[in-house]
DSSP file (Angstrom, degrees, kcal/mol; ACC not computed):
  #  RESIDUE AA STRUCTURE BP1 BP2  ACC     N-H-->O    O-->H-N    N-H-->O    O-->H-N    TCO  KAPPA ALPHA  PHI   PSI    X-CA   Y-CA   Z-CA
    1    1 A M              0   0    0      0, 0.0     2,-0.2     0, 0.0     0, 0.0   0.000 360.0 360.0 360.0 141.2   87.2   70.2  128.4
    2    2 A R        +     0   0    0      1,-0.1     4,-0.0    64,-0.0    65,-0.0  -0.504 360.0 179.7 -73.9 133.6   86.5   67.9  125.4
    3    3 A E        +     0   0    0     -2,-0.2    -1,-0.1     1,-0.1     0, 0.0   0.658  65.8  56.3-106.0 -23.3   87.4   64.2  126.1
    4    4 A Q  S    S-     0   0    0      1,-0.0    -1,-0.1     0, 0.0     2,-0.0  -0.866  89.8-108.7-110.5 143.7   86.3   62.8  122.7
    5    5 A P        -     0   0    0      0, 0.0     2,-0.4     0, 0.0    -2,-0.1  -0.337  35.4-147.3 -62.8 152.0   87.6   63.8  119.3
    6    6 A T    >   -     0   0    0      1,-0.1     3,-0.6    -4,-0.0    -4,-0.0  -0.926  18.1-135.7-124.8 149.9   85.0   65.7  117.2
    7    7 A W  T 3> S+     0   0    0     -2,-0.4     4,-1.8     1,-0.2     5,-0.2   0.695  95.6  76.2 -73.4 -19.5   84.5   65.8  113.5
    8    8 A R  H 3> S+     0   0    0      1,-0.2     4,-2.7     2,-0.2    -1,-0.2   0.834  87.5  57.5 -65.9 -33.0   84.1   69.6  113.5
    9    9 A I  H <> S+     0   0    0     -3,-0.6     4,-2.5     2,-0.2     5,-0.2   0.973 111.1  37.4 -68.7 -54.5   87.8   70.4  113.9
   10   10 A P  H  > S+     0   0    0      0, 0.0     4,-2.2     0, 0.0     5,-0.2   0.912 120.9  47.8 -64.0 -37.8   89.2   68.6  110.8
   11   11 A V  H  X S+     0   0    0     -4,-1.8     4,-2.6     1,-0.2    -2,-0.2   0.907 112.5  50.1 -65.7 -40.0   86.1   69.7  108.8
   12   12 A G  H  X S+     0   0    0     -4,-2.7     4,-2.6    -5,-0.2    -1,-0.2   0.895 110.1  49.1 -64.7 -41.3   86.5   73.2  110.1
   13   13 A V  H  X S+     0   0    0     -4,-2.5     4,-2.5     2,-0.2    -1,-0.2   0.922 113.3  46.8 -65.2 -43.2   90.2   73.4  109.2
   14   14 A I  H  X S+     0   0    0     -4,-2.2     4,-2.4    -5,-0.2    -2,-0.2   0.921 113.8  48.3 -64.1 -43.3   89.5   72.1  105.7
   15   15 A A  H  X S+     0   0    0     -4,-2.6     4,-2.8     2,-0.2    -2,-0.2   0.896 111.3  50.8 -63.6 -39.9   86.6   74.5  105.2
   16   16 A L  H  X S+     0   0    0     -4,-2.6     4,-2.6     2,-0.2     5,-0.2   0.924 111.3  47.2 -64.3 -44.5   88.7   77.4  106.5
   17   17 A L  H  X S+     0   0    0     -4,-2.5     4,-2.0     2,-0.2    -2,-0.2   0.907 114.2  47.7 -63.1 -41.2   91.5   76.6  104.1
   18   18 A A  H  X S+     0   0    0     -4,-2.4     4,-2.5     2,-0.2    -2,-0.2   0.924 113.0  48.1 -65.2 -43.8   89.1   76.3  101.2
   19   19 A A  H  X S+     0   0    0     -4,-2.8     4,-2.6     1,-0.2    -2,-0.2   0.906 112.4  48.3 -65.0 -41.7   87.4   79.5  102.1
   20   20 A L  H  X S+     0   0    0     -4,-2.6     4,-2.7     2,-0.2    -1,-0.2   0.869 110.9  51.7 -67.3 -35.2   90.7   81.4  102.4
   21   21 A T  H  X S+     0   0    0     -4,-2.0     4,-2.5    -5,-0.2    -2,-0.2   0.941 112.6  44.8 -64.0 -47.0   91.8   80.0   99.1
   22   22 A L  H  X S+     0   0    0     -4,-2.5     4,-2.5     2,-0.2    -2,-0.2   0.899 113.5  51.0 -63.8 -40.1   88.6   81.1   97.4
   23   23 A Y  H  X S+     0   0    0     -4,-2.6     4,-2.3     2,-0.2    -2,-0.2   0.935 111.6  47.2 -62.3 -46.9   88.8   84.5   99.1
   24   24 A G  H  X S+     0   0    0     -4,-2.7     4,-2.5     1,-0.2    -2,-0.2   0.899 112.7  49.0 -62.3 -41.3   92.4   85.0   97.9
   25   25 A L  H  X S+     0   0    0     -4,-2.5     4,-2.6     2,-0.2     5,-0.3   0.900 109.8  51.9 -65.1 -40.0   91.6   83.9   94.4
   26   26 A A  H  X>S+     0   0    0     -4,-2.5     4,-2.7     2,-0.2     5,-0.7   0.909 111.3  47.4 -62.9 -41.2   88.6   86.3   94.3
   27   27 A I  I  X>S+     0   0    0     -4,-2.3     5,-2.4     1,-0.2     4,-1.2   0.933 114.2  47.2 -63.6 -45.6   90.9   89.2   95.5
   28   28 A A  I  <5S+     0   0    0     -4,-2.5    -2,-0.2     3,-0.2    -1,-0.2   0.860 119.8  38.5 -65.2 -36.1   93.5   88.3   92.9
   29   29 A V  I  <5S+     0   0    0     -4,-2.6    -2,-0.2    -5,-0.2    -1,-0.2   0.890 130.8  21.4 -84.1 -40.8   91.0   88.0   90.0
   30   30 A Y  I  <5S+     0   0    0     -4,-2.7     4,-0.5    -5,-0.3    -3,-0.2   0.834 128.3  34.7-102.2 -36.6   88.6   90.8   90.8
   31   31 A V  I >X<S+     0   0    0     -4,-1.2     4,-1.2    -5,-0.7     3,-0.6   0.912 109.2  58.6 -89.1 -45.6   90.3   93.4   93.0
   32   32 A A  H >><S+     0   0    0     -5,-2.4     3,-0.7     1,-0.2     4,-0.7   0.890 104.1  51.5 -55.6 -44.9   93.9   93.3   91.8
   33   33 A P  H 34 S+     0   0    0      0, 0.0     3,-0.5     0, 0.0     4,-0.3   0.843 106.6  55.6 -63.2 -29.8   93.1   94.2   88.1
   34   34 A L  H <4 S+     0   0    0     -3,-0.6     3,-0.2    -4,-0.5    -2,-0.2   0.800 117.1  35.0 -69.0 -26.9   91.1   97.2   89.3
   35   35 A M  H X< S+     0   0    0     -4,-1.2     3,-1.5    -3,-0.7    -1,-0.2   0.335  82.4 105.9-110.0   6.3   94.1   98.6   91.3
   36   36 A E  T 3< S+     0   0    0     -4,-0.7    -1,-0.1    -3,-0.5    -2,-0.1   0.762  84.3  47.5 -64.4 -23.8   97.0   97.6   89.1
   37   37 A Q  T 3  S+     0   0    0     -4,-0.3    -1,-0.3    -3,-0.2    -2,-0.1   0.535  92.1 104.1 -91.3  -7.3   97.5  101.2   87.8
   38   38 A W  S <  S-     0   0    0     -3,-1.5     2,-0.1     1,-0.1    -3,-0.0  -0.341  83.3 -98.6 -71.6 154.8   97.3  102.7   91.3
   39   39 A H    >>  -     0   0    0      1,-0.1     4,-1.7    -2,-0.0     3,-1.2  -0.421  34.8-113.9 -67.4 150.1  100.4  103.8   93.2
   40   40 A T  H 3> S+     0   0    0      1,-0.3     4,-2.0     2,-0.2    -1,-0.1   0.860 115.9  56.0 -56.6 -39.6  101.8  101.3   95.6
   41   41 A L  H 34 S+     0   0    0      1,-0.2    -1,-0.3     2,-0.2    -3,-0.0   0.727 107.8  49.4 -70.3 -20.1  101.0  103.5   98.6
   42   42 A L  H <> S+     0   0    0     -3,-1.2     4,-0.6     2,-0.1    -1,-0.2   0.789 110.9  49.8 -82.7 -30.9   97.3  103.7   97.5
   43   43 A Q  H  X S+     0   0    0     -4,-1.7     4,-2.4     1,-0.2     3,-0.3   0.835  96.5  73.5 -72.8 -32.9   97.1   99.9   97.1
   44   44 A L  H  X S+     0   0    0     -4,-2.0     4,-2.4     1,-0.2     5,-0.2   0.894  95.6  45.4 -53.7 -52.1   98.6   99.3  100.6
   45   45 A P  H  > S+     0   0    0      0, 0.0     4,-2.5     0, 0.0    -1,-0.2   0.857 112.4  53.2 -64.4 -31.2   95.6  100.3  102.7
   46   46 A V  H  X S+     0   0    0     -4,-0.6     4,-2.7    -3,-0.3    -2,-0.2   0.942 112.2  43.5 -66.2 -46.4   93.2   98.3  100.5
   47   47 A Y  H  X S+     0   0    0     -4,-2.4     4,-1.8     2,-0.2    -1,-0.2   0.859 113.1  52.1 -69.1 -34.2   95.3   95.2  100.8
   48   48 A V  H  X S+     0   0    0     -4,-2.4     4,-1.0    -5,-0.3    -2,-0.2   0.938 111.8  47.2 -64.2 -45.4   95.7   95.7  104.5
   49   49 A L  H >X S+     0   0    0     -4,-2.5     4,-2.2     1,-0.2     3,-0.8   0.936 113.8  46.8 -60.6 -47.4   91.9   96.1  104.9
   50   50 A L  H 3X S+     0   0    0     -4,-2.7     4,-0.7     1,-0.2    -1,-0.2   0.797 109.1  56.3 -66.4 -27.5   91.2   93.0  102.7
   51   51 A G  H 3< S+     0   0    0     -4,-1.8    -1,-0.2    -5,-0.2    -2,-0.2   0.713 114.4  38.4 -74.7 -20.4   93.8   91.1  104.7
   52   52 A V  H X< S+     0   0    0     -4,-1.0     3,-1.8    -3,-0.8     4,-0.4   0.726  99.4  74.5 -99.5 -28.0   92.0   91.8  108.0
   53   53 A V  H >< S+     0   0    0     -4,-2.2     3,-1.6     1,-0.3    -2,-0.1   0.844  87.9  61.4 -57.8 -37.3   88.4   91.5  106.8
   54   54 A W  T 3< S+     0   0    0     -4,-0.7    -1,-0.3     1,-0.3     4,-0.3   0.712  94.5  65.2 -65.9 -17.2   88.5   87.7  106.7
   55   55 A L  T X> S+     0   0    0     -3,-1.8     3,-0.9     1,-0.2     4,-0.7   0.725  81.2  81.1 -75.0 -20.8   89.2   87.7  110.4
   56   56 A L  T <4 S+     0   0    0     -3,-1.6     3,-0.5    -4,-0.4     4,-0.3   0.903  99.3  34.0 -57.5 -48.6   85.8   89.1  111.3
   57   57 A P  T 3> S+     0   0    0      0, 0.0     4,-1.7     0, 0.0    -1,-0.3   0.529  98.0  89.6 -83.4  -1.4   83.8   85.8  111.1
   58   58 A L  H <> S+     0   0    0     -3,-0.9     4,-2.7    -4,-0.3     5,-0.2   0.862  78.3  58.0 -66.3 -37.3   86.7   83.7  112.4
   59   59 A R  H  X S+     0   0    0     -4,-0.7     4,-2.2    -3,-0.5    -1,-0.2   0.946 109.8  43.0 -59.3 -50.2   85.8   84.0  116.1
   60   60 A R  H  > S+     0   0    0     -4,-0.3     4,-2.3     1,-0.2    -1,-0.2   0.873 113.3  53.5 -64.0 -36.1   82.4   82.5  115.7
   61   61 A F  H  X S+     0   0    0     -4,-1.7     4,-2.2     2,-0.2    -1,-0.2   0.914 109.4  47.4 -65.1 -43.0   83.7   79.9  113.3
   62   62 A L  H  X S+     0   0    0     -4,-2.7     4,-1.8     2,-0.2    -2,-0.2   0.870 110.2  53.0 -67.1 -36.4   86.4   78.8  115.9
   63   63 A I  H  X>S+     0   0    0     -4,-2.2     4,-3.0    -5,-0.2     5,-0.6   0.919 109.1  49.8 -62.2 -43.0   83.7   78.7  118.6
   64   64 A W  H  X5S+     0   0    0     -4,-2.3     4,-1.7     1,-0.2    -2,-0.2   0.916 107.7  53.8 -61.3 -42.8   81.6   76.4  116.4
   65   65 A M  H  <5S+     0   0    0     -4,-2.2    -1,-0.2     1,-0.2    -2,-0.2   0.877 117.8  36.4 -60.1 -37.2   84.6   74.2  115.8
   66   66 A E  H  <5S+     0   0    0     -4,-1.8    -2,-0.2     3,-0.1    -1,-0.2   0.883 135.3  15.7 -82.7 -40.6   85.2   73.8  119.6
   67   67 A T  H  <5S-     0   0    0     -4,-3.0    -3,-0.2     2,-0.3    -2,-0.2   0.687  89.2-120.6-113.2 -22.7   81.7   73.7  121.0
   68   68 A G  S  <<S+     0   0    0     -4,-1.7     2,-0.3    -5,-0.6    -4,-0.2   0.428  82.3 103.5  89.3  -0.8   79.2   73.1  118.1
   69   69 A R        -     0   0    0     -6,-0.5    -1,-0.4     1,-0.1    -2,-0.3  -0.827  69.5-138.2-111.9 154.6   77.5   76.4  118.8
   70   70 A W              0   0    0     -2,-0.3    -6,-0.2     1,-0.1    -7,-0.1   0.507 360.0 360.0 -90.2  -4.6   77.8   79.6  116.8
   71   71 A G              0   0    0     -8,-0.1    -1,-0.1    -7,-0.1   -10,-0.0   0.394 360.0 360.0-144.2 360.0   78.0   82.0  119.8
């Protein structure tokens, strides 16, 4: 268990918020216009997939925030 505060946690949280903001903006700017004429039920799986994709690198990132190692 960690006894001293580490700089990785606040930097990691700020980086995560910045990355999610950029990811959301990219989806809104580039993907949404491509699908605006699609039926809602066709858009749903795309947005669900895009909503889950950002979770894939999150485990390693959280490990880095806690331990300083990527794996």
